[in-house]
BAKOL-449961 format. One record per atom (N, C-alpha, C): residue in one letter; x, y, z. Coordinates in steps of 0.001 Angstrom, whole numbers, padded with zeros to 6 digits, always signed. Example, Ala and Ser with C-alpha at 12.3 -4.5 7.8 and 13.67 -1.06 7.14 Angstrom:
! BAKOL-449961
a+013190-005690+007800a+012300-004500+007800a+013200-003300+007800s+012850-002250+007080s+013670-001060+007140s+012900+000030+007870
! end
This chain:
! BAKOL-449961
x+018192-097613+193284x+017169-097911+194255x+016964-096745+195217x+018048-096027+195531x+017931-094917+196463x+017257-093709+195832x+017252-093631+194519x+016709-092453+193854x+015194-092450+193791x+014553-093617+193828x+013109-093679+193605x+012355-094402+194722x+012578-094100+195984x+011857-094842+197030x+010361-094531+197035x+009994-093295+196726x+008571-092954+196719x+007838-093639+195573x+008479-093739+194417x+007840-094415+193281x+007671-095904+193554x+008647-096494+194211x+008537-097916+194548x+007396-098131+195539x+007313-097271+196545x+006215-097383+197514x+004860-097169+196845x+004787-096221+195929x+003543-095956+195210x+003140-097156+194361x+004109-097779+193708x+003811-098967+192906x+003349-100127+193790x+003953-100284+194962x+003521-101341+195887x+002108-101094+196390x+001777-099852+196693x+000422-099527+197143x-000591-099807+196038x-000262-099429+194802x-001162-099687+193676x-001341-101191+193464x-000269-101933+193583x-000342-103388+193418x-001178-104018+194520x-000960-103593+195759x-001743-104139+196876x-003216-103736+196793x-003501-102625+196153x-004889-102201+195988x-005585-102975+194873x-004868-103262+193801x-005480-103903+192639x-005463-105425+192727x-004503-105982+193419x-004360-107434+193486x-005604-108149+194037x-006224-107676+195112x-007431-108367+195601x-008579-108376+194588x-008634-107362+193737x-009703-107331+192745x-009557-108457+191728x-008338-108862+191457x-008106-109961+190516x-008231-111310+191200x-007899-111370+192477x-007867-112656+193169x-009207-113085+193745x-010137-112168+193890x-011416-112504+194509x-012241-113396+193570x-012877-114387+194169x-013743-115268+193381x-015152-114682+193347x-015721-114696+192183x-017082-114167+192050x-018083-115227+192477x-019116-114828+193229x-020140-115797+193628x-020965-116248+192427x-021722-117299+192618x-022513-117860+191507x-023539-116878+190969x-024148-116078+191853x-025148-115111+191412x-024543-113926+190691x-023245-113727+190839x-022580-112626+190173x-022626-111319+190946x-023246-111308+192129x-023370-110089+192911x-022320-110093+194013x-021195-109432+193761x-020109-109400+194753x-020515-108583+195970x-021203-107487+195758x-021533-106572+196844x-022935-106823+197400x-023347-108064+197467x-024679-108400+197952x-024861-108120+199425x-023867-108424+200209x-023927-108124+201635x-024619-109210+202435x-024673-108990+203716x-025223-109970+204648x-026747-110043+204573x-027394-108962+204156x-028857-108971+204092x-029360-110026+203105x-028756-110081+201940x-029179-111065+200938x-028875-112481+201399x-027735-112687+202044x-027391-114008+202550x-028359-114434+203649x-028718-113502+204528x-029673-113819+205591x-031047-114139+205007x-031465-113402+204009x-032755-113649+203366x-032785-115030+202716x-031705-115412+202067x-031640-116742+201442x-031657-117838+202501x-030954-117636+203606x-030921-118635+204672x-032285-118777+205338x-032971-117671+205564x-034324-117730+206145x-035268-118452+205200x-035098-118216+203893x-035923-118919+202907x-035694-120419+202945x-034478-120863+203260x-034196-122290+203373x-034746-122867+204670x-034613-122119+205764x-035032-122620+207073x-036564-122634+207190x-037190-121531+206837x-038653-121414+206948x-039199-120894+205625x-039528-121788+204682x-039962-121343+203351x-041249-120515+203353x-042130-120700+204342x-043386-119952+204357x-043329-118722+205258x-042127-118245+205572x-041960-117049+206403x-042417-115820+205623x-043170-114954+206287x-043612-113697+205681x-043024-112530+206481x-042410-111555+205812x-041854-110402+206539x-042944-109652+207301x-042556-109010+208382x-043513-108279+209203x-043972-106988+208550x-043110-106370+207767x-043476-105119+207094x-042691-104992+205803x-043117-104084+204960x-042458-103809+203692x-041759-102451+203788x-040622-102273+203116x-039964-100965+203147x-040820-099885+202486x-040701-098663+202999x-041464-097555+202421x-040933-097186+201037x-039621-097114+200899x-038990-096803+199623x-038003-097906+199287x-038149-098475+198130x-037246-099542+197687x-036297-098976+196642x-034974-099052+196865x-034033-098560+195847x-034204-099331+194538x-033930-098646+193434x-034131-099252+192122x-033178-100414+191864x-031969-100367+192450x-031009-101444+192225x-030089-101563+193434x-029275-102607+193419x-028325-102810+194505x-027261-101738+194554x-026902-101200+193383x-025896-100145+193352x-026402-098884+194033x-027680-098567+193827x-028247-097386+194465x-028336-097599+195967x-028675-098808+196389x-028700-099108+197823x-027305-098965+198422x-026283-099439+197719x-024906-099280+198191x-024516-097808+198246x-024939-097046+197244x-024659-095612+197220x-025294-094923+198422x-026544-095244+198712x-027223-094627+199848x-026553-095009+201167x-026116-096254+201272x-025410-096693+202477x-024098-095945+202626x-023345-095793+201534x-022078-095060+201587x-022312-093589+201911x-023380-093014+201369x-023716-091625+201657x-024049-091455+203136x-024788-092400+203687x-025123-092354+205109x-023854-092444+205960x-022935-093315+205587x-021679-093448+206322x-020851-092167+206214x-020807-091566+205038x-020047-090332+204852x-020642-089186+205662x-021953-089098+205701x-022599-088052+206491x-022321-088252+207980x-022360-089491+208436x-022053-089771+209837x-020616-089424+210173x-019690-089786+209290x-018283-089456+209518x-018067-087946+209493x-018751-087259+208597x-018657-085802+208546x-019182-085157+209817x-020282-085652+210331x-020849-085116+211572x-019897-085339+212734x-019339-086540+212833x-018411-086839+213926x-017161-085971+213814x-016625-085810+212603x-015457-084958+212401x-015743-083506+212745x-016917-083020+212356x-017298-081642+212682x-017409-081458+214182x-018038-082408+214860x-018201-082313+216307x-016845-082327+217009x-015953-083243+216601x-014630-083308+217221x-013830-082035+216956x-013941-081473+215755x-013258-080216+215450x-013772-079071+216294x-015093-078990+216456x-015674-077934+217294x-015256-078098+218756x-015263-079332+219242x-014879-079576+220636x-013418-079215+220863x-012566-079561+219912x-011142-079252+220056x-010911-077742+220010x-011581-077057+219096x-011434-075604+219002x-011964-074931+220258x-013086-075396+220778x-013658-074837+221996x-012682-074984+223168x-012070-076170+223288x-011111-076395+224364x-009870-075527+224184x-009416-075359+222955x-008249-074510+222683x-008547-073064+223059x-009731-072571+222708x-010099-071194+223046x-010224-071011+224551x-010761-072005+225262x-010845-071917+226724x-009463-071846+227346x-008537-072682+226837x-007171-072679+227353x-006501-071329+227112x-006660-070788+225904x-006065-069488+225589x-006659-068388+226461x-007960-068450+226706x-008614-067449+227537x-008116-067549+228982x-007939-068763+229486x-007430-068947+230841x-005994-068450+230951x-005167-068709+229929x-003783-068226+229938x-003746-066704+229895x-004629-066089+229112x-004673-064624+229033x-005108-064037+230367x-006058-064679+231017x-006507-064205+232327x-005384-064336+233349x-004624-065425+233293x-003492-065600+234204x-002424-064538+233961x-002164-064220+232694x-001179-063189+232374x-001640-061826+232877x-002931-061533+232720x-003447-060254+233209x-003355-060157+234723x-003660-061256+235399x-003564-061284+236851x-002117-061098+237305x-001188-061766+236610x+000225-061640+236954x+000719-060225+236680x+000248-059598+235607x+000657-058235+235290x+000142-057260+236334x-001086-057451+236810x-001643-056590+237841x-000883-056758+239156x-000467-057991+239462x+000269-058241+240701x+001639-057568+240667x+002283-057548+239507x+003620-056927+239426x+003506-055411+239497x+002419-054844+239007x+002226-053395+239081x+001914-052954+240505x+001222-053796+241235x+000836-053454+242602x+002051-053388+243518x+003081-054162+243198x+004288-054157+244050x+005057-052935+243806
! end
């Protein structure tokens, strides 16, 4: 048991990742990744059957998978932008700190020479 702790942890992670895929119940329509939009549309259809949307989308994705792909792409781009901004801000602050420390060292060096 002491020889393979990483393999045991890896097997547990794989099991915990795959287990929900087997345990999840599929909905009647067969669309697991339908999302809240489809559920809301069905509920509105039950509540007000003669409801007409205010506008139509300009571009309609060809399938639900493409819509999910576009949503994931949008999320990835947003996360990338936030990560880039945080990295730039951290680097900027680090450079300011280093510049202030260098200025303090130069000031201290000038003070010791003056004495």
